VEXDREN-2710 file (C-alpha; in Angstrom, 1 decimal):
% VEXDREN-2710
k/r/px/py/pz
1/MET/-94.5/49.4/-5.8
2/ALA/-93.4/52.2/-3.1
3/CYS/-89.9/50.6/-3.3
4/LEU/-89.9/51.0/-6.9
5/THR/-91.2/54.5/-7.1
6/SER/-89.2/55.7/-4.2
7/MET/-86.1/55.0/-6.2
8/ILE/-87.0/56.5/-9.6
9/GLU/-88.9/59.9/-8.3
10/PRO/-85.7/61.5/-6.9
11/LEU/-83.8/60.5/-9.9
12/ARG/-86.5/62.1/-12.1
13/ALA/-86.8/65.1/-10.0
14/ALA/-82.9/65.8/-10.1
15/ASN/-83.3/65.5/-13.8
16/GLU/-85.5/68.3/-13.7
17/ILE/-83.6/70.3/-11.3
18/VAL/-80.5/70.4/-13.4
19/GLY/-82.4/70.7/-16.7
20/ARG/-80.8/67.4/-18.3
21/GLU/-81.1/63.4/-18.1
22/ILE/-78.2/62.6/-15.6
23/PHE/-80.0/59.7/-14.7
24/ALA/-82.0/56.8/-17.0
25/TRP/-83.6/53.7/-15.9
26/SER/-85.4/50.6/-17.2
27/LEU/-87.8/48.1/-15.7
28/ILE/-86.7/44.5/-16.0
29/SER/-88.7/41.3/-15.4
30/GLU/-87.1/38.0/-15.3
31/ASP/-89.4/36.9/-18.5
32/GLY/-90.1/40.3/-19.9
33/ASN/-93.9/39.9/-19.1
34/ARG/-96.0/42.3/-17.4
35/VAL/-95.6/42.3/-13.6
36/GLU/-98.4/43.0/-11.0
37/ALA/-97.2/44.6/-7.8
38/SER/-98.9/43.6/-4.3
39/ALA/-101.1/46.7/-4.8
40/ARG/-102.5/45.2/-7.7
41/VAL/-100.9/47.9/-9.9
42/GLY/-99.3/46.6/-13.2
43/PHE/-96.0/47.6/-14.7
44/ASP/-94.6/46.8/-18.2
45/PRO/-91.1/45.9/-18.3
46/HIS/-89.1/47.3/-20.7
47/MET/-86.8/43.8/-21.3
48/ALA/-86.4/40.5/-20.0
49/LEU/-83.1/40.0/-17.8
50/ALA/-81.8/37.3/-20.2
51/ASN/-81.7/40.5/-22.9
52/VAL/-80.2/42.7/-20.6
53/GLU/-76.2/43.5/-22.1
54/THR/-74.8/46.3/-20.0
55/LEU/-76.0/48.3/-17.0
56/ASP/-74.3/50.4/-14.3
57/GLN/-76.5/49.5/-11.8
58/LEU/-79.4/46.7/-11.3
59/TYR/-81.5/46.5/-8.2
60/LEU/-83.8/43.5/-7.1
61/LEU/-87.2/44.5/-5.7
62/SER/-89.6/41.9/-4.7
63/ASP/-91.2/39.9/-1.7
64/PRO/-89.0/37.7/0.5
65/SER/-90.5/34.5/-0.7
66/SER/-89.9/35.4/-4.2
67/HIS/-87.7/32.9/-6.7
68/PHE/-86.6/33.2/-10.1
69/LYS/-88.6/30.6/-12.1
70/ASP/-85.6/29.6/-14.0
71/ARG/-83.2/29.9/-11.2
72/GLN/-79.9/28.6/-12.7
73/ASN/-79.9/31.2/-15.8
74/SER/-81.4/34.1/-13.8
75/ASN/-78.8/33.8/-11.2
76/GLY/-76.1/32.9/-13.7
77/LYS/-77.0/36.4/-15.2
78/LEU/-77.0/38.3/-12.3
79/ARG/-73.2/36.9/-11.5
80/LYS/-72.4/37.8/-15.1
81/LEU/-73.4/41.4/-15.2
82/ALA/-71.6/41.5/-11.8
83/ARG/-68.3/40.0/-12.9
84/HIS/-68.5/42.7/-16.0
85/GLY/-69.0/45.7/-13.6
86/THR/-72.4/46.1/-13.0
87/THR/-73.1/47.4/-9.4
88/ILE/-76.0/45.0/-7.9
89/GLY/-78.2/46.0/-5.2
90/ALA/-81.5/45.2/-3.6
91/ILE/-84.5/47.1/-2.1
92/SER/-86.5/45.7/1.1
93/GLY/-87.5/42.0/0.1
94/GLY/-85.4/42.0/-3.0
95/VAL/-82.4/41.3/-0.7
96/PHE/-83.5/37.8/-0.2
97/PRO/-83.3/36.9/-4.1
98/LEU/-80.2/38.4/-4.2
99/ALA/-78.8/36.6/-1.2
100/ARG/-79.7/33.2/-2.8
101/SER/-77.8/34.3/-6.1
102/GLY/-74.6/34.5/-3.8
103/LEU/-73.8/37.7/-4.6
104/LEU/-73.9/38.9/-1.2
105/ASP/-71.2/36.5/0.1
106/GLY/-68.5/38.4/1.8
107/HIS/-70.7/41.8/1.5
108/ALA/-72.6/43.9/3.9
109/ALA/-76.4/44.1/3.5
110/SER/-79.3/46.0/4.9
111/VAL/-82.3/43.8/5.8
112/HIS/-85.5/45.3/7.2
113/TRP/-86.1/44.7/10.3
114/CYS/-89.4/42.9/10.1
115/TYR/-87.4/40.5/7.7
116/ALA/-84.6/39.8/10.2
117/ALA/-86.0/36.6/11.6
118/ALA/-87.0/35.1/8.2
119/PHE/-83.5/36.1/6.9
120/ALA/-81.7/34.8/10.0
121/GLU/-83.4/31.4/9.3
122/GLU/-82.6/31.3/5.8
123/PHE/-79.1/32.6/5.9
124/PRO/-77.9/31.4/9.4
125/ASP/-74.1/32.5/8.3
126/PHE/-74.7/35.9/7.1
127/THR/-74.6/38.9/9.4
128/PRO/-77.1/41.7/8.0
129/SER/-76.8/45.1/8.7
130/THR/-79.2/47.0/10.9
131/ASP/-78.5/50.4/9.1
132/VAL/-81.2/51.8/6.7
133/ILE/-78.9/51.7/3.9
134/SER/-75.5/49.6/3.2
135/ILE/-72.9/50.5/0.5
136/ASP/-70.3/47.7/0.3
137/ALA/-68.1/48.3/-2.8
138/ARG/-70.5/47.4/-5.6
139/ARG/-73.3/46.1/-3.4
140/LEU/-76.1/48.5/-2.4
141/THR/-78.6/47.6/-0.1
142/ALA/-81.9/49.6/1.2
143/SER/-84.0/48.0/4.1
144/GLY/-87.4/49.6/2.8
145/ALA/-89.3/52.2/0.5
146/ALA/-88.4/55.0/2.8
147/ALA/-84.7/53.9/2.7
148/ALA/-84.7/53.5/-1.0
149/PHE/-85.5/57.1/-1.3
150/ASP/-82.5/57.7/0.9
151/LEU/-80.4/55.4/-1.2
152/SER/-81.4/57.7/-4.4
153/LEU/-80.6/60.8/-2.6
154/HIS/-77.0/59.5/-2.2
155/LEU/-76.7/58.8/-5.8
156/ILE/-77.9/62.1/-6.6
157/GLU/-75.4/63.5/-4.1
158/LYS/-72.7/61.5/-5.6
159/ALA/-73.3/62.5/-9.2
160/VAL/-74.3/66.0/-9.0
161/GLY/-73.8/67.4/-5.6
162/SER/-75.5/67.7/-1.9
163/GLY/-77.4/70.9/-3.0
164/VAL/-79.2/69.0/-5.7
165/ALA/-79.8/66.0/-3.3
166/THR/-81.2/68.5/-0.7
167/GLU/-83.5/70.2/-3.1
168/VAL/-85.0/67.0/-4.3
169/ALA/-85.6/66.1/-0.7
170/CYS/-87.4/69.6/-0.1
171/TRP/-89.4/68.6/-3.3
172/PHE/-90.9/65.5/-1.6
173/GLN/-91.0/66.9/2.1
174/HIS/-88.5/64.2/2.8
175/PRO/-87.6/65.3/6.5
176/MET/-84.2/64.0/6.9
177/MET/-81.5/62.8/4.4
178/ARG/-80.3/59.4/6.2
179/GLY/-76.8/58.0/5.0
180/GLN/-74.7/55.3/6.0
181/GLY/-74.6/54.5/9.6
182/VAL/-77.9/55.6/10.4
183/PRO/-79.7/52.7/11.9
184/GLN/-83.3/51.5/11.4
185/ARG/-85.6/52.7/13.6
186/LYS/-89.0/50.9/14.7
187/PRO/-92.1/53.3/14.3
188/THR/-93.3/54.9/17.6
189/PHE/-95.8/57.3/18.7
190/ALA/-94.8/60.6/19.6
191/ALA/-91.2/59.7/20.0
192/GLU/-89.2/61.5/22.0
193/SER/-85.9/61.7/20.2
194/THR/-84.8/61.4/16.9
195/ASN/-81.0/61.0/17.6
196/ASP/-80.8/57.4/16.6
197/MET/-81.7/58.6/13.2
198/LEU/-78.6/60.5/13.0
199/PRO/-75.2/59.4/11.6
200/ARG/-72.7/58.3/14.5
201/MET/-70.6/61.2/13.7
202/VAL/-73.5/63.7/14.1
203/ARG/-74.5/61.9/17.6
204/ASP/-70.9/61.8/18.7
205/ALA/-70.7/65.9/18.1
206/ILE/-74.2/66.6/19.7
207/ALA/-72.9/64.5/22.7
208/MET/-69.5/66.4/22.9
209/PHE/-71.3/70.0/22.5
210/SER/-74.4/68.7/25.3
211/ASP/-71.5/67.8/27.7
212/HIS/-69.8/71.1/27.7
213/LEU/-72.6/73.7/27.7
214/GLU/-71.1/75.6/30.4
215/ASP/-67.5/75.9/28.6
216/PRO/-68.6/76.1/24.9
217/LEU/-66.3/73.8/22.7
218/ASN/-64.5/75.1/19.6
219/ILE/-66.3/73.6/16.4
220/THR/-62.9/73.0/14.8
221/ASP/-62.1/70.9/17.7
222/VAL/-65.0/68.8/17.5
223/ALA/-64.8/68.3/14.0
224/ARG/-61.3/67.1/14.5
225/GLU/-62.5/64.8/17.4
226/VAL/-65.3/63.2/15.3
227/GLY/-62.9/62.9/12.1
228/VAL/-64.7/65.7/9.8
229/SER/-64.3/68.8/8.0
230/VAL/-65.6/72.0/9.8
231/ARG/-68.2/72.3/6.9
END
């Protein structure tokens, strides 16, 4: 439930901020029947997977042990959608049924650190990413509910710009917009540093500035070194 709402709520807020419907979503279950989340809250799907015709994007959300009831037809439906241009993704445990469908073969995918051992056991030939989110061509994965929020912010930024994405983050007091290249971090009490939550280019820039406190560097030079614009 947290993964689902973490994907939808930022998109809903973005629509409100821009004053028009940029994003729309539908809930899908394998058979079209009501689905009960682990929190015992029920969700009524708009349609069954078999009845889906076209989608821009489709995300799987489940626990790691979930399997389709009709694996052959449902996995075949996912592969058909992918062949016809649908971007396929997964949130948290949803990466397991996505991997079982074969649609992660040859792609990077983020796996929540608490699922890493189980994923490695079931898919020994697959090396998962330890990043918060992974975007590899038309495969988008987020390691958990908070990462799903970050992924939605990425979709918002791509569609309507960083200003709207930042405002959405502010609405929900989301403290940091984490993008690609940010590693997952195990929770700690009173953490000393948030450096490992930053994108690599930001960490590199901070290190360069820190090493030259006595002889400050020019921002233009640092930007050139880490491979980004001055802005």
